[in-house]
C-alpha positions, 0 to 999 in steps of 0.5 A, spaced: 249 806 941 245 812 942 241 814 948 239 821 946 234 820 940 237 827 937 244 823 936 241 817 933 237 821 928 243 826 926 247 820 924 242 816 921 239 822 917 246 824 915 247 817 912 240 817 908 241 824 905 247 821 902 243 816 899 237 820 896 240 820 889 242 813 889 235 811 886 233 809 879 231 816 875 224 816 873 227 817 866 231 811 866 225 807 867 221 810 862 227 809 857 227 802 859 220 801 858 221 802 850 226 796 850 225 789 852 226 784 858 233 783 856 235 790 856 232 790 863 236 784 865 243 788 863 241 794 866 240 790 873 247 787 872 250 794 873 245 797 878 245 797 885 241 790 885 247 787 881 249 782 887 242 779 888 240 779 880 247 775 879 245 770 885 238 769 881 242 768 874 245 761 877 239 759 880 234 754 877 229 759 876 228 759 868 223 765 867 227 772 866 221 775 869 221 771 876 229 772 876 228 780 876 222 780 881 226 775 886 232 779 885 229 786 886 225 783 892 231 781 895 235 787 893 230 792 896 229 788 902 236 788 904 237 795 903 231 796 908 234 792 913 241 796 912 237 802 914 234 799 920 241 796 922 243 804 922 237 806 927 237 805 934 232 806 940 226 811 938 228 811 931 228 804 930 221 803 933 218 809 929 220 806 923 215 800 924 210 804 921 214 802 914 216 795 916 210 792 919 207 793 911 212 787 910 209 783 916 202 785 914 203 782 907 206 776 909 200 775 914 195 776 909 198 771 904 198 766 910 191 767 912 188 767 904 193 760 903 190 757 909 183 759 908 182 758 900 188 752 899 195 752 898 201 748 896 205 747 903 211 745 899 211 751 895 212 758 899 209 764 896 214 770 895 215 773 902 217 780 903 223 780 908 224 786 911 219 786 917 219 785 924 217 777 923 222 773 920 220 770 913 222 763 917 216 764 921 211 765 916 214 759 912 213 755 918 205 757 919 204 756 911 206 749 912 202 747 918 197 742 917 191 746 919 188 753 921 188 750 929 196 748 928 197 755 925 194 759 931 198 755 936 204 757 932 202 764 932 201 764 940 207 760 941 211 766 937 208 771 942 210 777 938 203 782 937 203 781 930 204 774 930 198 774 935 194 778 930 195 773 925 192 768 930 186 772 932 184 772 924 185 765 923 181 763 929 176 768 926 176 764 920 176 757 924 169 760 927 166 761 920 167 768 919 168 770 911 175 771 909 174 779 908 172 779 915 178 775 918 182 780 914 179 786 917 180 783 924 188 782 922 188 789 919 185 792 926 189 788 930 195 791 926 193 798 927 191 797 934 198 795 936 202 801 932 197 806 935 199 804 942 206 803 940 207 810 937 202 814 942 207 811 948 213 813 945 210 820 944 213 827 941 213 830 934 216 823 931 210 819 934 205 824 931 209 823 924 208 816 925 201 816 927 200 821 921 203 816 916 199 810 919 192 814 919 193 816 911 195 809 909 188 807 913 185 813 909 187 810 903 184 803 904 178 806 907 177 810 900 178 804 896 173 800 900 168 806 899 170 806 891 168 799 891 162 799 895 160 805 890 161 800 884 157 795 888 164 790 888 164 789 895 163 782 897 159 782 904 158 788 909 165 789 910 166 795 915 171 801 914 177 801 918 178 805 924 185 810 926 184 814 919 187 821 919 183 825 915 177 822 913 172 820 919 168 814 919 161 818 919 163 822 912 165 815 909 158 812 911 154 819 908 158 821 902 155 820 896 161 823 891 168 824 892 168 831 893 164 831 900 168 825 902 175 829 902 173 836 902 177 840 907 182 835 908 189 835 905 187 829 900 183 834 896 189 839 894 193 833 892 188 830 887 187 833 880 181 837 879 179 833 873 179 826 876 176 829 882 170 831 878 169 826 873 174 820 874 172 813 874 173 809 880 180 806 878 182 813 876 181 816 883 184 810 886 190 811 882 190 818 884 190 817 891 195 812 891 200 817 887 198 822 892 200 818 898 207 816 895 208 823 893 207 825 900 211 820 904 217 821 899 217 829 901 216 828 908 223 829 910 222 836 908 218 837 914 224 836 919 231 834 916 233 832 923 227 827 925 224 820 923 221 824 917 228 823 913 228 815 914 220 814 913 221 818 906 227 814 904 224 807 906 218 810 902 222 811 896 225 804 896 218 801 896 216 805 891 222 803 886 221 796 888 214 797 885 216 801 879 221 796 877 216 790 878 211 794 874 216 795 868 218 788 868 211 785 868 209 790 863 215 788 858 214 781 859 207 781 857 208 785 851 205 792 853 206 798 850 212 803 852 206 808 853 202 803 857 208 801 862 210 809 863 203 811 865 203 806 870 210 808 873 209 813 879 214 818 878 214 822 885 219 828 882 214 829 876 218 827 870 217 831 864 220 827 858 217 820 857 217 820 850 
């Protein structure tokens, strides 16, 4: 429909900017945290997730928590797919920096299931907004062996399916699951790196930065686990990071020199940076990444940044609603649930 990228971005961004006020306000999430699972169900019935939630009400699924999780998952995936239907050409390709997170999630489920054992008759909760259809992962999940699963990946031919095939081959040859998962990640990242560099231009630079910051976050997590002594085996850091080079990851003895001189140090609370526990630090870096993505549109209202920000907000809302549902189902206090909800707008009154 749009051969000129600027035409597509103009149409796409106008549609998405009109939706930026459609997210569930953080204050509403904090209010719901003081209620019950039933209150959350009633809220969803009158929300943008109403259609998918009503579909789950008539299913055989008896657990309210499972109904909520499935409804939010289906509703969020449909919103993302609707956004992708609006994108054309360059915009659609650059949005793979977000959509391939679905493929990676599904591929890791398959790899772990085939490595550790799974029930082929019961499908896991696939994410349904990626480049590969959930049906592909379902077929691979139900195969009788890793060898057969590899053949399904080769027959598919998509670079992301081939990446899963390589990881399965590594596991079949005796590699540990962490090593096989690392290979999967590296192949995914190499594919995205090549794709975005081939596209070129400002939008490509933004997509590469999103990917690079995501790798930074993963590497910081590996670094923190190594410092705690919780790392299984000698798993190496991942390539393609943006701000935290591999040499610094190998040599840094504390968090400050690890992120000194990078944008990360400006986005982490000083008290957490200096004396925070590894868990608190991981949480702060995670929040910083969500906030940065959510406000990326301010960089360029006429580029791919608007769509990337919008999709990030959708994924964050999905995560927050799941945190709320699980917290209520497990009987956690309102303060504990609210503490875990990420409010990128910096909501003030949580009481």
